[in-house]
C-alpha positions as CSV (number, residue, x, y, z in Angstrom):
1,D,3.0,70.0,-19.3
2,E,-0.3,70.5,-21.1
3,F,-3.4,68.4,-21.0
4,I,-6.0,69.0,-23.8
5,I,-9.8,68.2,-23.7
6,G,-10.9,68.5,-27.3
7,T,-12.4,66.5,-29.9
8,K,-11.8,63.0,-28.5
9,A,-13.5,63.9,-25.2
10,T,-16.3,66.1,-26.5
11,G,-17.2,64.7,-29.9
12,K,-17.0,68.2,-31.1
13,H,-14.3,70.2,-33.2
14,T,-15.5,73.7,-32.3
15,V,-14.4,74.1,-28.6
16,Y,-11.6,72.9,-26.4
17,L,-10.0,73.4,-22.9
18,V,-6.3,73.1,-22.2
19,Y,-4.8,72.8,-18.7
20,G,-1.0,73.6,-18.3
21,E,1.7,73.8,-16.0
22,V,5.1,75.9,-16.5
23,P,7.8,75.9,-13.8
24,A,9.4,79.3,-12.9
25,G,11.9,80.4,-15.4
26,E,10.6,78.4,-18.3
27,A,8.8,79.8,-21.4
28,R,6.6,78.5,-24.0
29,A,4.8,79.8,-27.1
30,M,1.2,80.7,-27.0
31,A,-0.3,81.1,-30.4
32,P,-4.2,80.6,-30.9
33,N,-3.6,79.6,-34.5
34,G,-6.9,81.0,-35.8
35,H,-8.8,80.3,-32.6
36,D,-10.3,82.8,-30.2
37,E,-8.8,81.9,-26.7
38,I,-9.1,83.0,-23.1
39,L,-6.0,82.4,-20.9
40,F,-6.7,82.1,-17.2
41,L,-3.8,82.1,-14.8
42,L,-4.8,79.7,-11.9
43,S,-1.7,80.3,-9.9
44,G,1.8,81.9,-10.1
45,E,3.0,85.0,-12.0
46,A,3.9,85.4,-15.7
47,L,4.7,87.7,-18.5
48,L,3.2,87.5,-22.0
49,S,5.3,89.0,-24.5
50,E,3.8,89.6,-28.0
51,E,5.9,89.4,-31.1
52,G,6.0,93.0,-32.1
53,G,6.2,94.6,-28.7
54,R,3.3,94.4,-26.2
55,N,4.0,92.9,-22.7
56,V,1.2,91.7,-20.5
57,P,2.0,90.9,-17.0
58,L,-0.3,88.3,-15.3
59,T,-0.9,87.4,-11.7
60,K,-3.1,84.6,-10.1
61,E,-6.6,84.7,-11.3
62,Q,-6.2,87.1,-14.0
63,A,-7.3,86.5,-17.6
64,V,-6.5,87.7,-20.9
65,S,-8.2,87.3,-24.3
66,L,-5.9,86.1,-27.3
67,E,-6.8,87.0,-30.8
68,P,-6.6,84.3,-33.6
69,D,-3.6,85.9,-35.3
70,E,-1.7,86.9,-32.1
71,R,1.6,85.2,-31.0
72,F,2.9,85.4,-27.5
73,N,5.9,84.0,-25.5
74,F,4.6,82.9,-22.0
75,R,7.3,83.2,-19.4
76,A,6.7,81.9,-15.9
77,L,8.2,84.2,-13.2
78,A,6.9,81.7,-10.6
79,D,5.5,78.3,-10.9
80,C,2.3,78.6,-12.9
81,R,-0.9,76.8,-13.6
82,Y,-3.3,77.9,-16.3
83,V,-6.3,77.0,-18.4
84,V,-7.1,78.0,-21.9
85,A,-10.6,77.8,-23.4
86,G,-10.7,78.1,-27.1
87,A,-13.2,78.1,-30.0
88,H,-13.2,78.0,-33.8
89,T,-14.7,81.2,-34.8
90,T,-14.3,80.5,-38.5
91,A,-14.2,77.2,-40.3
92,H,-10.8,75.8,-41.1
93,A,-8.8,72.6,-41.1
94,H,-5.8,71.7,-39.0
């Protein structure tokens, strides 16, 4: 599950915050889609696998910066809770 605090809550289109939960063994795509993002793992253990090769292991209370054009697969190795903070660094529509 993901819960997004964005334009409706802040009245701004430039920044957002996402809270998510992923049960152990499940995976989801993590793609900033033109935004700068910071992923902070609140609890659990996960593996980020980048399309093209790089693997980034994450444990509780670790963070990683995601570039606007990167695409990762987030696999929960244990039940995970995370937050993603993001910002529009260049103007675009979506």
